[in-house]
N, CA, C and O atoms as CSV, one atom per row, in Angstrom:
chain,resi,resn,atom,element,x,y,z
A,1,MET,N,N,119.762,93.324,124.731
A,1,MET,CA,C,120.123,94.452,123.971
A,1,MET,C,C,120.032,95.630,124.597
A,1,MET,O,O,118.985,95.870,125.197
A,2,MET,N,N,120.961,96.478,124.592
A,2,MET,CA,C,120.831,97.895,125.170
A,2,MET,C,C,120.505,98.856,124.183
A,2,MET,O,O,121.114,98.979,123.120
A,3,ARG,N,N,119.462,99.591,124.577
A,3,ARG,CA,C,119.129,100.660,123.415
A,3,ARG,C,C,119.743,102.035,123.965
A,3,ARG,O,O,120.057,102.272,125.132
A,4,HIS,N,N,119.832,102.803,122.966
A,4,HIS,CA,C,120.848,104.092,122.996
A,4,HIS,C,C,119.898,105.210,122.734
A,4,HIS,O,O,120.127,105.753,121.653
A,5,PRO,N,N,118.922,105.705,123.386
A,5,PRO,CA,C,118.000,106.788,123.007
A,5,PRO,C,C,118.486,107.868,122.238
A,5,PRO,O,O,117.947,108.306,121.221
A,6,GLY,N,N,119.783,108.382,122.892
A,6,GLY,CA,C,120.399,109.465,122.575
A,6,GLY,C,C,120.935,109.382,120.856
A,6,GLY,O,O,120.831,110.234,119.974
A,7,LEU,N,N,121.564,107.927,120.813
A,7,LEU,CA,C,121.961,107.557,119.401
A,7,LEU,C,C,120.765,107.728,118.505
A,7,LEU,O,O,120.880,108.355,117.451
A,8,SER,N,N,119.626,107.200,118.877
A,8,SER,CA,C,118.670,107.160,117.945
A,8,SER,C,C,118.265,108.372,117.402
A,8,SER,O,O,118.019,108.602,116.218
A,9,LEU,N,N,118.201,109.288,118.540
A,9,LEU,CA,C,117.574,110.426,118.392
A,9,LEU,C,C,118.666,111.228,117.343
A,9,LEU,O,O,118.171,111.875,116.420
A,10,LEU,N,N,120.109,111.182,117.485
A,10,LEU,CA,C,120.972,111.602,116.611
A,10,LEU,C,C,120.880,111.166,115.329
A,10,LEU,O,O,121.019,112.023,114.457
A,11,TRP,N,N,120.635,109.798,114.928
A,11,TRP,CA,C,120.340,109.289,113.627
A,11,TRP,C,C,119.197,109.924,113.150
A,11,TRP,O,O,119.061,110.294,111.984
A,12,GLY,N,N,118.263,110.072,114.157
A,12,GLY,CA,C,117.006,110.768,113.517
A,12,GLY,C,C,117.186,112.066,112.848
A,12,GLY,O,O,116.732,112.405,111.755
A,13,LEU,N,N,118.013,112.834,113.774
A,13,LEU,CA,C,118.473,114.121,113.221
A,13,LEU,C,C,119.350,114.023,111.983
A,13,LEU,O,O,119.040,114.718,111.016
A,14,LEU,N,N,120.258,113.346,111.924
A,14,LEU,CA,C,121.139,113.117,110.789
A,14,LEU,C,C,120.421,112.770,109.623
A,14,LEU,O,O,120.764,113.162,108.507
A,15,LEU,N,N,119.204,111.881,109.880
A,15,LEU,CA,C,118.352,111.484,108.344
A,15,LEU,C,C,117.443,112.251,108.035
A,15,LEU,O,O,116.949,112.159,106.912
A,16,MET,N,N,116.948,113.292,109.032
A,16,MET,CA,C,116.180,114.420,108.784
A,16,MET,C,C,116.577,115.622,108.396
A,16,MET,O,O,115.873,116.344,107.691
A,17,GLY,N,N,117.906,115.990,108.883
A,17,GLY,CA,C,118.442,117.052,108.515
A,17,GLY,C,C,117.744,118.409,109.047
A,17,GLY,O,O,116.842,118.417,109.885
A,18,HIS,N,N,118.277,119.519,108.453
A,18,HIS,CA,C,117.682,120.706,108.837
A,18,HIS,C,C,116.116,120.888,108.997
A,18,HIS,O,O,115.443,120.335,108.127
A,19,PRO,N,N,115.494,121.530,109.908
A,19,PRO,CA,C,113.909,121.487,109.909
A,19,PRO,C,C,113.465,121.938,108.428
A,19,PRO,O,O,112.598,121.302,107.829
A,20,GLN,N,N,114.014,122.917,107.934
A,20,GLN,CA,C,113.490,123.499,106.555
A,20,GLN,C,C,113.664,122.468,105.551
A,20,GLN,O,O,112.746,122.225,104.768
A,21,ALA,N,N,114.703,121.876,105.511
A,21,ALA,CA,C,115.027,120.870,104.700
A,21,ALA,C,C,114.008,119.687,104.768
A,21,ALA,O,O,113.448,119.219,103.776
A,22,MET,N,N,113.852,119.307,105.906
A,22,MET,CA,C,112.757,118.453,106.428
A,22,MET,C,C,111.428,118.557,105.704
A,22,MET,O,O,110.836,117.652,105.116
A,23,ALA,N,N,111.000,120.055,105.880
A,23,ALA,CA,C,109.634,120.371,105.478
A,23,ALA,C,C,109.802,120.063,103.849
A,23,ALA,O,O,109.010,119.293,103.306
A,24,GLN,N,N,110.635,120.560,103.263
A,24,GLN,CA,C,110.670,120.659,101.648
A,24,GLN,C,C,110.551,118.903,101.438
A,24,GLN,O,O,109.742,118.451,100.627
A,25,THR,N,N,111.389,118.048,102.209
A,25,THR,CA,C,111.403,116.848,101.579
A,25,THR,C,C,110.227,115.806,102.032
A,25,THR,O,O,110.011,114.741,101.454
A,26,ALA,N,N,109.486,116.304,103.193
A,26,ALA,CA,C,108.467,115.443,103.830
A,26,ALA,C,C,107.433,115.073,102.839
A,26,ALA,O,O,106.933,113.968,103.047
A,27,ASN,N,N,106.996,115.709,101.832
A,27,ASN,CA,C,106.037,115.269,101.072
A,27,ASN,C,C,106.468,115.096,99.858
A,27,ASN,O,O,105.700,115.193,98.901
A,28,ARG,N,N,107.892,114.784,99.708
A,28,ARG,CA,C,108.298,114.596,98.336
A,28,ARG,C,C,108.347,112.838,98.061
A,28,ARG,O,O,108.699,111.994,98.885
A,29,ILE,N,N,107.922,112.623,96.769
A,29,ILE,CA,C,107.401,111.224,96.573
A,29,ILE,C,C,108.678,110.589,96.284
A,29,ILE,O,O,109.437,111.113,95.469
A,30,ALA,N,N,109.035,109.328,96.977
A,30,ALA,CA,C,109.907,108.399,97.034
A,30,ALA,C,C,109.742,107.322,95.832
A,30,ALA,O,O,110.631,106.858,95.117
A,31,ALA,N,N,108.399,107.067,95.816
A,31,ALA,CA,C,108.045,105.805,95.046
A,31,ALA,C,C,106.602,105.949,94.689
A,31,ALA,O,O,105.880,106.600,95.444
A,32,ILE,N,N,106.110,105.401,93.603
A,32,ILE,CA,C,104.808,105.157,93.472
A,32,ILE,C,C,104.454,103.698,93.140
A,32,ILE,O,O,105.045,103.187,92.189
A,33,VAL,N,N,103.731,103.118,93.688
A,33,VAL,CA,C,103.371,101.798,93.406
A,33,VAL,C,C,102.009,101.662,92.911
A,33,VAL,O,O,101.124,101.791,93.757
A,34,ASN,N,N,101.658,101.423,91.692
A,34,ASN,CA,C,100.346,101.488,90.849
A,34,ASN,C,C,99.726,102.852,91.401
A,34,ASN,O,O,100.334,103.893,91.150
A,35,ASP,N,N,98.724,102.888,92.029
A,35,ASP,CA,C,98.213,104.282,92.470
A,35,ASP,C,C,98.650,104.743,93.982
A,35,ASP,O,O,98.227,105.780,94.492
A,36,ALA,N,N,99.471,103.919,94.574
A,36,ALA,CA,C,99.827,104.220,96.018
A,36,ALA,C,C,101.269,105.107,95.815
A,36,ALA,O,O,102.124,104.903,94.954
A,37,VAL,N,N,101.274,106.151,96.871
A,37,VAL,CA,C,102.541,106.975,96.977
A,37,VAL,C,C,103.273,106.569,98.072
A,37,VAL,O,O,102.656,106.416,99.126
A,38,ILE,N,N,104.601,106.340,98.040
A,38,ILE,CA,C,105.349,106.495,99.433
A,38,ILE,C,C,106.198,107.644,99.314
A,38,ILE,O,O,106.856,107.999,98.336
A,39,THR,N,N,106.084,108.217,100.531
A,39,THR,CA,C,107.019,109.722,100.547
A,39,THR,C,C,108.266,109.289,101.231
A,39,THR,O,O,108.548,108.184,101.694
A,40,GLU,N,N,108.966,110.411,101.198
A,40,GLU,CA,C,110.018,110.465,101.960
A,40,GLU,C,C,109.934,110.362,103.492
A,40,GLU,O,O,110.829,109.931,104.219
A,41,THR,N,N,108.521,110.899,103.946
A,41,THR,CA,C,108.422,110.882,105.506
A,41,THR,C,C,108.394,109.401,105.908
A,41,THR,O,O,108.876,108.986,106.962
A,42,ASP,N,N,107.672,108.489,104.803
A,42,ASP,CA,C,107.381,107.237,105.039
A,42,ASP,C,C,108.905,106.451,105.133
A,42,ASP,O,O,109.163,105.560,105.941
A,43,VAL,N,N,109.633,106.878,104.341
A,43,VAL,CA,C,111.031,106.115,104.427
A,43,VAL,C,C,111.565,106.594,105.575
A,43,VAL,O,O,111.881,105.663,106.314
A,44,MET,N,N,111.821,107.773,106.077
A,44,MET,CA,C,112.480,108.155,106.995
A,44,MET,C,C,111.779,107.457,108.490
A,44,MET,O,O,112.502,106.984,109.367
A,45,ALA,N,N,110.377,107.491,108.583
A,45,ALA,CA,C,109.702,107.039,109.710
A,45,ALA,C,C,110.160,105.524,109.834
A,45,ALA,O,O,110.281,104.953,110.918
A,46,GLN,N,N,110.411,104.911,108.532
A,46,GLN,CA,C,110.629,103.411,108.596
A,46,GLN,C,C,112.126,103.010,109.001
A,46,GLN,O,O,112.411,102.040,109.704
A,47,MET,N,N,113.015,103.894,108.458
A,47,MET,CA,C,114.291,103.985,109.031
A,47,MET,C,C,114.638,104.238,110.514
A,47,MET,O,O,115.575,103.678,111.083
A,48,HIS,N,N,113.846,105.085,111.063
A,48,HIS,CA,C,113.863,105.473,112.264
A,48,HIS,C,C,113.377,103.988,113.204
A,48,HIS,O,O,113.989,103.545,114.176
A,49,ALA,N,N,112.504,103.588,112.779
A,49,ALA,CA,C,111.894,102.209,113.353
A,49,ALA,C,C,112.995,100.928,113.236
A,49,ALA,O,O,113.110,100.098,114.138
A,50,VAL,N,N,113.641,100.900,112.214
A,50,VAL,CA,C,114.821,100.034,111.956
A,50,VAL,C,C,115.777,100.455,112.821
A,50,VAL,O,O,116.244,99.497,113.438
A,51,LEU,N,N,116.278,101.533,113.130
A,51,LEU,CA,C,117.074,102.074,114.048
A,51,LEU,C,C,116.689,101.602,115.679
A,51,LEU,O,O,117.488,101.185,116.518
A,52,GLU,N,N,115.620,101.750,115.794
A,52,GLU,CA,C,115.287,101.545,117.345
A,52,GLU,C,C,115.272,99.988,117.369
A,52,GLU,O,O,115.257,99.682,118.561
A,53,GLU,N,N,115.270,98.951,116.662
A,53,GLU,CA,C,115.219,97.836,116.743
A,53,GLU,C,C,116.660,97.336,116.853
A,53,GLU,O,O,116.941,96.331,117.507
A,54,GLN,N,N,117.565,98.069,116.191
A,54,GLN,CA,C,119.226,97.660,116.282
A,54,GLN,C,C,119.739,98.495,117.329
A,54,GLN,O,O,119.349,99.588,117.742
A,55,ASP,N,N,120.788,97.684,117.708
A,55,ASP,CA,C,121.698,98.387,118.831
A,55,ASP,C,C,122.957,99.042,118.057
A,55,ASP,O,O,124.023,98.432,117.961
A,56,VAL,N,N,122.753,100.337,117.509
A,56,VAL,CA,C,123.851,100.926,116.455
A,56,VAL,C,C,124.676,101.449,117.273
A,56,VAL,O,O,124.327,102.152,118.222
A,57,GLU,N,N,125.999,101.123,116.955
A,57,GLU,CA,C,127.337,101.915,117.559
A,57,GLU,C,C,128.058,102.512,116.514
A,57,GLU,O,O,128.668,103.548,116.777
A,58,ASP,N,N,128.104,102.028,115.315
A,58,ASP,CA,C,128.916,102.335,114.414
A,58,ASP,C,C,128.883,103.906,113.786
A,58,ASP,O,O,127.808,104.503,113.819
A,59,VAL,N,N,129.870,104.453,113.313
A,59,VAL,CA,C,129.750,105.945,112.930
A,59,VAL,C,C,128.838,105.777,111.622
A,59,VAL,O,O,128.822,104.874,110.786
A,60,VAL,N,N,127.992,107.100,111.744
A,60,VAL,CA,C,127.019,107.239,110.619
A,60,VAL,C,C,127.709,107.655,109.442
A,60,VAL,O,O,128.512,108.566,109.645
A,61,THR,N,N,127.618,107.219,108.199
A,61,THR,CA,C,128.190,107.927,107.035
A,61,THR,C,C,127.316,107.924,106.162
A,61,THR,O,O,126.407,107.093,106.144
A,62,ASP,N,N,127.492,109.079,105.098
A,62,ASP,CA,C,126.381,109.062,104.074
A,62,ASP,C,C,126.154,107.872,103.429
A,62,ASP,O,O,125.014,107.546,103.097
A,63,GLU,N,N,127.171,107.150,103.203
A,63,GLU,CA,C,127.144,105.728,102.347
A,63,GLU,C,C,126.196,104.991,102.894
A,63,GLU,O,O,125.198,104.583,102.300
A,64,LYS,N,N,126.548,104.741,104.352
A,64,LYS,CA,C,125.655,103.870,105.181
A,64,LYS,C,C,124.020,104.416,105.176
A,64,LYS,O,O,122.979,103.773,105.042
A,65,THR,N,N,124.200,105.525,105.332
A,65,THR,CA,C,122.550,106.262,105.221
A,65,THR,C,C,121.926,105.770,103.980
A,65,THR,O,O,120.891,105.104,103.944
A,66,ALA,N,N,122.696,106.183,102.861
A,66,ALA,CA,C,122.188,105.905,101.384
A,66,ALA,C,C,121.945,104.398,101.221
A,66,ALA,O,O,121.050,104.038,100.456
A,67,GLN,N,N,122.630,103.554,101.841
A,67,GLN,CA,C,122.392,101.956,101.704
A,67,GLN,C,C,121.196,101.594,102.647
A,67,GLN,O,O,120.478,100.620,102.424
A,68,MET,N,N,121.063,102.242,103.469
A,68,MET,CA,C,119.991,101.943,104.418
A,68,MET,C,C,118.636,102.473,103.746
A,68,MET,O,O,117.624,101.782,103.626
A,69,ARG,N,N,118.769,103.800,103.329
A,69,ARG,CA,C,117.558,104.145,102.704
A,69,ARG,C,C,117.035,103.219,101.607
A,69,ARG,O,O,115.895,102.756,101.561
A,70,HIS,N,N,117.917,103.031,100.820
A,70,HIS,CA,C,117.682,102.132,99.618
A,70,HIS,C,C,116.937,100.675,99.979
A,70,HIS,O,O,115.985,100.188,99.370
A,71,VAL,N,N,117.609,100.134,101.096
A,71,VAL,CA,C,116.874,98.703,101.562
A,71,VAL,C,C,115.519,99.202,102.167
A,71,VAL,O,O,114.488,98.598,101.870
A,72,VAL,N,N,115.488,100.170,102.916
A,72,VAL,CA,C,114.021,100.444,103.242
A,72,VAL,C,C,112.899,100.790,102.359
A,72,VAL,O,O,111.725,100.443,102.488
A,73,LEU,N,N,113.484,101.606,101.340
A,73,LEU,CA,C,112.516,101.959,100.264
A,73,LEU,C,C,111.916,100.748,99.468
A,73,LEU,O,O,110.748,100.630,99.097
A,74,ARG,N,N,113.189,99.673,99.238
A,74,ARG,CA,C,112.725,98.574,98.686
A,74,ARG,C,C,111.503,97.915,99.413
A,74,ARG,O,O,110.448,97.578,98.876
A,75,ARG,N,N,111.870,97.782,100.852
A,75,ARG,CA,C,110.926,97.019,101.810
A,75,ARG,C,C,109.707,97.621,101.508
A,75,ARG,O,O,108.802,96.828,101.252
A,76,LEU,N,N,109.429,98.842,101.467
A,76,LEU,CA,C,108.199,99.657,101.737
A,76,LEU,C,C,107.414,99.331,100.240
A,76,LEU,O,O,106.188,99.267,100.151
A,77,ILE,N,N,108.246,99.158,99.211
A,77,ILE,CA,C,107.521,99.097,97.927
A,77,ILE,C,C,107.064,97.434,97.946
A,77,ILE,O,O,105.925,97.148,97.577
A,78,GLU,N,N,107.811,96.585,98.299
A,78,GLU,CA,C,107.294,95.274,98.482
A,78,GLU,C,C,106.175,95.235,99.314
A,78,GLU,O,O,105.226,94.550,98.932
A,79,GLN,N,N,106.093,95.834,100.378
A,79,GLN,CA,C,105.086,96.050,101.311
A,79,GLN,C,C,103.886,96.280,100.609
A,79,GLN,O,O,102.920,95.522,100.703
A,80,GLN,N,N,103.905,97.335,99.880
A,80,GLN,CA,C,102.853,98.039,99.229
A,80,GLN,C,C,102.172,97.169,98.170
A,80,GLN,O,O,100.969,97.074,97.927
A,81,VAL,N,N,103.275,96.518,97.560
A,81,VAL,CA,C,102.800,95.421,96.334
A,81,VAL,C,C,101.924,94.445,97.210
A,81,VAL,O,O,100.725,94.369,96.942
A,82,MET,N,N,102.392,93.774,98.132
A,82,MET,CA,C,101.670,92.795,99.041
A,82,MET,C,C,100.266,93.140,99.521
A,82,MET,O,O,99.348,92.337,99.688
A,83,LEU,N,N,100.238,94.528,99.729
A,83,LEU,CA,C,99.094,95.285,100.618
A,83,LEU,C,C,98.181,95.295,99.413
A,83,LEU,O,O,97.040,94.906,99.664
A,84,GLN,N,N,98.375,95.584,98.396
A,84,GLN,CA,C,97.655,95.591,97.142
A,84,GLN,C,C,96.889,94.436,96.818
A,84,GLN,O,O,95.669,94.438,96.651
A,85,GLU,N,N,97.659,93.427,96.731
A,85,GLU,CA,C,97.321,92.110,96.331
A,85,GLU,C,C,96.189,91.440,97.532
A,85,GLU,O,O,95.198,90.795,97.190
A,86,ALA,N,N,96.518,91.707,98.866
A,86,ALA,CA,C,95.724,91.238,99.822
A,86,ALA,C,C,94.299,92.160,99.573
A,86,ALA,O,O,93.188,91.670,99.775
A,87,LYS,N,N,94.468,93.343,99.179
A,87,LYS,CA,C,93.062,94.156,98.998
A,87,LYS,C,C,92.622,93.489,97.636
A,87,LYS,O,O,91.450,93.113,97.635
A,88,ARG,N,N,93.184,93.318,96.724
A,88,ARG,CA,C,92.588,92.656,95.487
A,88,ARG,C,C,91.932,91.477,95.828
A,88,ARG,O,O,90.829,91.370,95.291
A,89,VAL,N,N,92.333,90.366,96.704
A,89,VAL,CA,C,91.936,89.141,96.965
A,89,VAL,C,C,90.834,89.250,98.056
A,89,VAL,O,O,90.231,88.240,98.419
A,90,GLY,N,N,90.594,90.379,98.537
A,90,GLY,CA,C,89.399,90.599,99.535
A,90,GLY,C,C,89.692,90.486,101.072
A,90,GLY,O,O,88.800,90.317,101.904
A,91,ILE,N,N,91.214,90.610,101.412
A,91,ILE,CA,C,91.352,90.128,102.726
A,91,ILE,C,C,91.100,91.483,103.654
A,91,ILE,O,O,91.512,92.544,103.185
A,92,SER,N,N,90.510,91.496,104.818
A,92,SER,CA,C,90.427,92.609,105.495
A,92,SER,C,C,90.612,92.414,106.926
A,92,SER,O,O,90.507,91.224,107.225
A,93,VAL,N,N,90.853,93.189,107.918
A,93,VAL,CA,C,91.247,92.830,109.322
A,93,VAL,C,C,90.186,93.758,110.067
A,93,VAL,O,O,89.864,94.876,109.665
A,94,SER,N,N,89.733,93.191,111.109
A,94,SER,CA,C,88.963,93.731,112.006
A,94,SER,C,C,89.359,94.626,113.012
A,94,SER,O,O,90.378,94.281,113.610
A,95,MET,N,N,88.782,95.793,113.406
A,95,MET,CA,C,89.097,96.716,114.344
A,95,MET,C,C,89.775,96.077,115.766
A,95,MET,O,O,90.738,96.529,116.385
A,96,ASP,N,N,89.035,94.994,116.048
A,96,ASP,CA,C,89.464,94.260,117.125
A,96,ASP,C,C,90.874,93.326,117.023
A,96,ASP,O,O,91.517,93.023,118.028
A,97,ASP,N,N,91.179,92.999,115.924
A,97,ASP,CA,C,92.529,92.484,115.668
A,97,ASP,C,C,93.628,93.762,115.589
A,97,ASP,O,O,94.794,93.583,115.940
A,98,VAL,N,N,93.231,94.851,115.178
A,98,VAL,CA,C,94.285,95.958,115.346
A,98,VAL,C,C,94.414,96.330,116.649
A,98,VAL,O,O,95.531,96.484,117.144
A,99,LEU,N,N,93.357,96.504,117.298
A,99,LEU,CA,C,93.434,96.964,118.937
A,99,LEU,C,C,94.074,95.979,119.753
A,99,LEU,O,O,94.569,96.349,120.818
A,100,LYS,N,N,94.135,94.809,119.417
A,100,LYS,CA,C,94.659,93.799,120.268
A,100,LYS,C,C,95.964,93.901,119.857
A,100,LYS,O,O,96.730,93.859,120.819
A,101,ARG,N,N,96.578,94.034,118.665
A,101,ARG,CA,C,97.800,94.025,118.490
A,101,ARG,C,C,98.539,95.484,118.951
A,101,ARG,O,O,99.681,95.499,119.411
A,102,LEU,N,N,97.774,96.629,118.772
A,102,LEU,CA,C,98.315,97.711,119.437
A,102,LEU,C,C,98.440,97.689,121.086
A,102,LEU,O,O,99.259,98.400,121.668
A,103,ALA,N,N,97.630,96.887,121.705
A,103,ALA,CA,C,97.575,96.612,122.925
A,103,ALA,C,C,99.195,95.863,123.312
A,103,ALA,O,O,99.938,96.117,124.261
A,104,GLU,N,N,99.340,95.071,122.414
A,104,GLU,CA,C,100.525,94.216,122.483
A,104,GLU,C,C,101.772,95.130,122.547
A,104,GLU,O,O,102.590,95.015,123.460
A,105,VAL,N,N,101.897,96.052,121.545
A,105,VAL,CA,C,102.815,97.050,121.511
A,105,VAL,C,C,103.047,97.892,122.408
A,105,VAL,O,O,104.199,98.259,122.637
A,106,ARG,N,N,101.990,98.354,123.083
A,106,ARG,CA,C,101.793,99.251,124.089
A,106,ARG,C,C,102.560,98.713,125.426
A,106,ARG,O,O,103.354,99.389,126.081
A,107,ALA,N,N,102.133,97.228,125.736
A,107,ALA,CA,C,102.743,96.291,126.882
A,107,ALA,C,C,104.090,96.446,126.658
A,107,ALA,O,O,104.740,96.188,127.671
A,108,ARG,N,N,104.764,96.778,125.692
A,108,ARG,CA,C,106.243,96.747,125.649
A,108,ARG,C,C,107.019,97.826,126.283
A,108,ARG,O,O,108.242,97.774,126.415
A,109,PHE,N,N,106.183,98.935,126.724
A,109,PHE,CA,C,106.613,100.193,126.999
A,109,PHE,C,C,106.243,100.036,128.631
A,109,PHE,O,O,105.274,99.420,129.075
A,110,ALA,N,N,107.255,100.746,129.405
A,110,ALA,CA,C,107.148,100.676,130.913
A,110,ALA,C,C,105.844,101.731,131.077
A,110,ALA,O,O,105.345,101.628,132.198
A,111,SER,N,N,105.236,102.639,130.285
A,111,SER,CA,C,104.322,103.630,130.706
A,111,SER,C,C,103.497,104.120,129.296
A,111,SER,O,O,104.011,103.872,128.205
A,112,GLU,N,N,102.412,104.710,129.365
A,112,GLU,CA,C,102.053,105.365,128.524
A,112,GLU,C,C,102.883,106.423,127.602
A,112,GLU,O,O,103.136,106.498,126.400
A,113,GLU,N,N,103.170,107.170,128.710
A,113,GLU,CA,C,104.075,108.135,128.325
A,113,GLU,C,C,105.129,107.848,127.547
A,113,GLU,O,O,105.503,108.603,126.650
A,114,GLN,N,N,105.782,106.553,127.875
A,114,GLN,CA,C,106.969,106.279,126.956
A,114,GLN,C,C,106.401,105.824,125.604
A,114,GLN,O,O,107.070,105.995,124.585
A,115,PHE,N,N,105.308,105.307,125.567
A,115,PHE,CA,C,104.860,104.823,124.344
A,115,PHE,C,C,104.490,105.918,123.381
A,115,PHE,O,O,104.480,105.778,122.158
A,116,ARG,N,N,104.162,107.110,124.082
A,116,ARG,CA,C,103.450,108.268,123.366
A,116,ARG,C,C,104.970,109.123,122.910
A,116,ARG,O,O,105.085,109.602,121.782
A,117,GLU,N,N,105.846,109.205,123.732
A,117,GLU,CA,C,107.141,109.781,123.497
A,117,GLU,C,C,107.886,109.030,122.163
A,117,GLU,O,O,108.420,109.674,121.260
A,118,SER,N,N,107.818,107.507,122.214
A,118,SER,CA,C,108.155,106.970,121.159
A,118,SER,C,C,107.584,107.158,119.813
A,118,SER,O,O,108.219,107.186,118.759
A,119,LEU,N,N,106.451,107.269,119.954
A,119,LEU,CA,C,105.533,107.547,118.776
A,119,LEU,C,C,106.079,109.044,118.130
A,119,LEU,O,O,106.468,109.296,116.989
A,120,LYS,N,N,105.957,109.866,119.246
A,120,LYS,CA,C,106.410,111.503,118.586
A,120,LYS,C,C,107.670,111.400,118.288
A,120,LYS,O,O,107.951,112.111,117.324
A,121,ILE,N,N,108.652,110.745,118.759
A,121,ILE,CA,C,110.135,110.523,117.964
A,121,ILE,C,C,110.134,110.151,116.735
A,121,ILE,O,O,110.973,110.496,115.903
A,122,ALA,N,N,109.006,109.278,116.505
A,122,ALA,CA,C,109.059,108.637,115.227
A,122,ALA,C,C,108.258,109.532,114.400
A,122,ALA,O,O,108.262,109.187,113.219
A,123,GLY,N,N,107.678,110.417,114.617
A,123,GLY,CA,C,106.916,111.099,113.615
A,123,GLY,C,C,105.598,110.363,113.571
A,123,GLY,O,O,105.145,110.250,112.432
A,124,MET,N,N,104.943,109.884,114.452
A,124,MET,CA,C,103.759,108.943,114.170
A,124,MET,C,C,102.673,109.332,115.054
A,124,MET,O,O,102.846,109.769,116.192
A,125,SER,N,N,101.541,109.158,114.489
A,125,SER,CA,C,100.042,109.198,115.596
A,125,SER,C,C,99.780,107.858,115.795
A,125,SER,O,O,100.341,106.986,115.131
A,126,VAL,N,N,98.926,107.613,116.706
A,126,VAL,CA,C,98.376,106.548,117.269
A,126,VAL,C,C,97.491,105.894,115.846
A,126,VAL,O,O,97.420,104.691,115.592
A,127,GLU,N,N,96.980,106.790,115.180
A,127,GLU,CA,C,96.058,106.518,114.033
A,127,GLU,C,C,96.919,106.173,112.882
A,127,GLU,O,O,96.480,105.369,112.060
A,128,ARG,N,N,98.173,106.725,112.717
A,128,ARG,CA,C,99.000,106.116,111.504
A,128,ARG,C,C,99.559,104.927,111.750
A,128,ARG,O,O,99.863,104.167,110.831
A,129,LEU,N,N,99.803,104.570,113.334
A,129,LEU,CA,C,100.267,103.234,113.919
A,129,LEU,C,C,99.258,102.210,113.594
A,129,LEU,O,O,99.673,101.152,113.119
A,130,LYS,N,N,97.988,102.370,113.782
A,130,LYS,CA,C,96.708,101.385,113.733
A,130,LYS,C,C,96.731,101.303,112.232
A,130,LYS,O,O,96.491,100.180,111.786
A,131,ASP,N,N,96.955,102.207,111.403
A,131,ASP,CA,C,97.020,101.774,109.965
A,131,ASP,C,C,97.913,100.735,109.457
A,131,ASP,O,O,97.694,99.776,108.717
A,132,GLN,N,N,99.068,101.194,110.084
A,132,GLN,CA,C,100.358,100.299,109.814
A,132,GLN,C,C,99.996,98.808,110.261
A,132,GLN,O,O,100.210,97.849,109.519
A,133,MET,N,N,99.562,98.717,111.235
A,133,MET,CA,C,99.104,97.700,111.969
A,133,MET,C,C,98.233,96.601,111.166
A,133,MET,O,O,98.441,95.408,110.948
A,134,ARG,N,N,97.232,97.423,110.829
A,134,ARG,CA,C,96.100,96.879,109.831
A,134,ARG,C,C,96.759,96.419,108.512
A,134,ARG,O,O,96.374,95.312,108.135
A,135,HIS,N,N,97.542,96.947,107.842
A,135,HIS,CA,C,98.395,96.581,106.528
A,135,HIS,C,C,99.329,95.348,106.944
A,135,HIS,O,O,99.393,94.356,106.219
A,136,GLN,N,N,99.967,95.438,108.003
A,136,GLN,CA,C,100.772,94.246,108.320
A,136,GLN,C,C,100.070,92.989,108.509
A,136,GLN,O,O,100.462,91.947,107.985
A,137,LEU,N,N,98.977,93.068,109.292
A,137,LEU,CA,C,97.888,92.098,109.624
A,137,LEU,C,C,97.201,91.312,108.127
A,137,LEU,O,O,96.942,90.138,107.860
A,138,MET,N,N,97.077,92.548,107.391
A,138,MET,CA,C,96.460,92.119,106.103
A,138,MET,C,C,97.734,91.237,105.237
A,138,MET,O,O,97.531,90.068,104.908
A,139,ILE,N,N,98.680,91.739,105.006
A,139,ILE,CA,C,99.997,91.131,104.629
A,139,ILE,C,C,100.137,89.843,104.978
A,139,ILE,O,O,100.291,88.989,104.105
A,140,GLN,N,N,100.100,89.496,106.429
A,140,GLN,CA,C,100.401,88.376,106.975
A,140,GLN,C,C,99.390,87.404,106.647
A,140,GLN,O,O,99.719,86.231,106.470
A,141,GLU,N,N,98.083,87.809,106.540
A,141,GLU,CA,C,97.031,86.862,106.428
A,141,GLU,C,C,97.266,86.450,104.739
A,141,GLU,O,O,96.895,85.338,104.364
A,142,LEU,N,N,97.839,87.318,103.855
A,142,LEU,CA,C,97.783,87.025,102.743
A,142,LEU,C,C,98.980,85.818,102.512
A,142,LEU,O,O,98.798,84.795,101.853
A,143,ILE,N,N,100.233,86.187,103.209
A,143,ILE,CA,C,101.173,85.069,103.272
A,143,ILE,C,C,100.766,83.881,103.957
A,143,ILE,O,O,101.192,82.829,103.481
A,144,GLU,N,N,100.056,83.818,104.942
A,144,GLU,CA,C,99.520,82.572,105.531
A,144,GLU,C,C,98.553,81.789,104.397
A,144,GLU,O,O,98.644,80.584,104.163
A,145,ARG,N,N,97.709,82.607,103.810
A,145,ARG,CA,C,96.863,82.004,102.590
A,145,ARG,C,C,97.738,81.381,101.554
A,145,ARG,O,O,97.514,80.241,101.147
A,146,GLN,N,N,98.643,82.045,101.158
A,146,GLN,CA,C,99.374,81.661,99.934
A,146,GLN,C,C,100.154,80.244,100.352
A,146,GLN,O,O,100.095,79.239,99.643
A,147,ILE,N,N,100.916,80.315,101.647
A,147,ILE,CA,C,101.411,79.156,102.235
A,147,ILE,C,C,100.575,77.947,102.517
A,147,ILE,O,O,100.918,76.828,102.136
A,148,ARG,N,N,99.437,78.186,103.213
A,148,ARG,CA,C,98.311,77.150,103.206
A,148,ARG,C,C,98.064,76.352,101.924
A,148,ARG,O,O,98.116,75.124,101.858
A,149,SER,N,N,97.746,77.315,100.751
A,149,SER,CA,C,97.563,76.806,99.532
A,149,SER,C,C,98.643,75.762,98.924
A,149,SER,O,O,98.236,74.881,98.167
A,150,THR,N,N,99.858,75.845,99.215
A,150,THR,CA,C,100.774,74.914,98.640
A,150,THR,C,C,101.085,73.695,99.525
A,150,THR,O,O,101.945,72.871,99.212
A,151,ILE,N,N,100.287,73.615,100.735
A,151,ILE,CA,C,100.546,72.555,101.654
A,151,ILE,C,C,99.361,71.522,101.285
A,151,ILE,O,O,98.185,71.887,101.278
A,152,VAL,N,N,99.728,70.316,101.007
A,152,VAL,CA,C,98.789,69.256,100.538
A,152,VAL,C,C,98.295,68.495,101.778
A,152,VAL,O,O,97.502,67.562,101.655
């Protein structure tokens, strides 16, 4: 699959809009799940990640953007519910596991510079990426436990 960095950047700019509008919406609450807040920044970052995974050649319309936002927000809410359940049942992830996953992701890039640039474009820091990885690993463990409990 060929990626179109310029197209992804264009999508990002379209999704984010004007810098002043971005600043105003960045901290806007998109959803609240129990005591956790999902911001517009979270939604836009996830939308960017989805676009990076896809080979998008279609014309971007407001309707497609709105549909994608809805799907992404729903996915973020579901992840937050699962994360809260993982915490409730006492699932934790070691920093070693997080660092191992981070190394796997870094290895997908030709250089450290490309890795950092990708994070910058996504508006994400290494620390935020580590947090997301820790959350993903916790959810994965929760799902595995639930599946194992149903196998006799």
